[in-house]
C-alpha positions in Angstrom: -265.7 -67.2 13.3 -264.8 -63.6 14.0 -266.2 -64.0 17.4 -264.0 -67.0 18.1 -261.0 -65.1 16.8 -261.8 -62.2 19.0 -262.1 -64.5 22.0 -258.8 -66.2 21.1 -257.2 -62.8 20.8 -258.6 -61.7 24.1 -257.3 -64.9 25.7 -253.9 -64.2 24.1 -253.8 -60.7 25.6 -254.7 -62.1 29.0 -252.0 -64.7 28.7 -249.5 -62.0 27.8 -250.6 -60.0 30.9 -250.2 -63.2 32.9 -246.8 -63.8 31.5 -245.7 -60.3 32.5 -247.2 -60.8 36.0 -245.5 -64.2 36.2 -242.2 -62.6 35.3 -242.8 -60.0 37.9 -243.6 -62.6 40.5 -240.5 -64.6 39.6 -238.3 -61.5 40.0 -240.0 -60.7 43.4 -239.4 -64.3 44.5 -235.8 -64.1 43.5 -235.4 -60.9 45.4 -237.1 -62.4 48.5 -234.8 -65.4 48.4 -231.8 -63.1 48.3 -233.2 -61.1 51.2 -233.8 -64.3 53.1 -230.3 -65.6 52.4 -228.9 -62.2 53.7 -231.1 -62.4 56.8 -229.9 -66.0 57.4 -226.3 -65.0 57.3 -226.9 -62.1 59.6 -228.8 -64.3 62.0 -225.9 -66.8 62.0 -223.4 -64.1 62.6 -225.6 -62.7 65.5 -225.9 -66.2 67.0 -222.1 -66.6 67.0 -221.7 -63.2 68.6 -224.3 -64.1 71.2 -222.5 -67.3 72.0 -219.3 -65.4 72.4 -221.0 -62.8 74.7 -222.6 -65.6 76.8 -219.2 -67.3 77.2 -217.5 -64.1 78.2 -220.3 -63.3 80.6 -220.0 -66.7 82.3 -216.2 -66.1 82.6 -216.8 -62.6 84.1 -219.2 -64.1 86.6 -216.7 -66.7 87.6 -214.0 -64.0 87.9 -216.4 -61.9 90.0 -217.0 -64.8 92.4 -213.3 -65.5 92.6 -212.7 -61.8 93.3 -215.2 -61.8 96.1 -213.6 -64.9 97.6 -210.1 -63.4 97.4 -211.3 -60.1 98.8 -212.7 -61.8 101.8 -209.4 -63.7 102.3 -207.5 -60.4 102.1 -209.8 -58.8 104.6 -209.3 -61.8 106.9 -205.5 -61.7 106.5 -205.5 -58.0 107.2 -207.6 -58.5 110.3 -205.2 -61.2 111.5 -202.1 -59.3 110.8 -203.3 -56.1 112.4 -204.8 -57.6 115.5 -203.2 -57.6 119.0 -202.6 -61.2 119.9 -202.4 -62.4 123.4 -201.4 -65.9 124.4 -202.3 -67.4 127.7 -200.3 -70.3 129.0 -200.6 -72.6 131.9 -204.3 -73.3 132.0 -205.1 -77.0 132.4 -207.0 -78.4 129.5 -209.7 -79.7 131.6 -210.6 -76.3 133.0 -211.6 -74.9 129.6 -215.3 -74.8 128.8 -216.7 -75.4 125.4 -216.7 -71.7 124.6 -213.2 -70.2 124.9 -214.4 -66.6 124.9 -216.8 -67.2 127.8 -214.0 -68.9 129.7 -211.7 -66.0 129.2 -214.4 -63.4 130.1 -214.9 -65.2 133.3 -211.3 -66.1 134.3 -209.4 -62.9 133.4 -211.3 -60.6 135.8 -210.8 -63.2 138.5 -207.0 -63.5 137.8 -206.4 -59.8 137.5 -208.8 -58.6 140.2 -210.0 -55.9 137.8 -213.5 -55.1 136.6 -213.8 -54.3 133.0 -216.3 -51.7 131.9 -217.3 -52.1 129.2 -217.0 -55.9 129.4 -214.1 -57.7 127.5 -214.7 -58.3 123.9 -212.8 -60.8 121.7 -212.8 -60.9 117.9 -211.5 -64.4 118.0 -210.4 -66.8 120.7 -209.3 -70.4 120.1 -206.9 -73.1 121.3 -203.6 -73.3 119.6 -203.9 -77.0 118.9 -206.2 -79.9 119.5 -206.7 -81.3 123.0 -204.1 -83.8 124.0 -205.0 -87.4 124.4 -204.9 -88.9 127.9 -201.3 -89.7 129.0 -199.7 -87.6 126.2 -197.4 -85.0 127.8 -196.2 -83.4 124.6 -197.7 -80.0 123.6 
């Protein structure tokens, strides 16, 4: 009987040790849950900040593209406002070739009797309006 009591006592001591281990594990689990909850709130906050940054980056990209477009328009307007414009009148519409610049490079030396060295260069050459329809005498 003593032996049984000793074994029961040994089992009791083991159970007490297990109870303290179980209490320690329970505390560790609670601590981990609190840590996980803290991490979850931090991840949520970071996700919200990331969405805000992505939205702002997309807006900045759109603004950059608009800025590039507007810059090219300003350059074009500056070119047009600073250029020396020459208007030639009196050429029949049927005489003009498909390429206005080629036509002018050919006809101007003939009309002026001058040779141009270096050859004439044009940044832009175009008609002022569309070709008239047959029988239409209005400009």
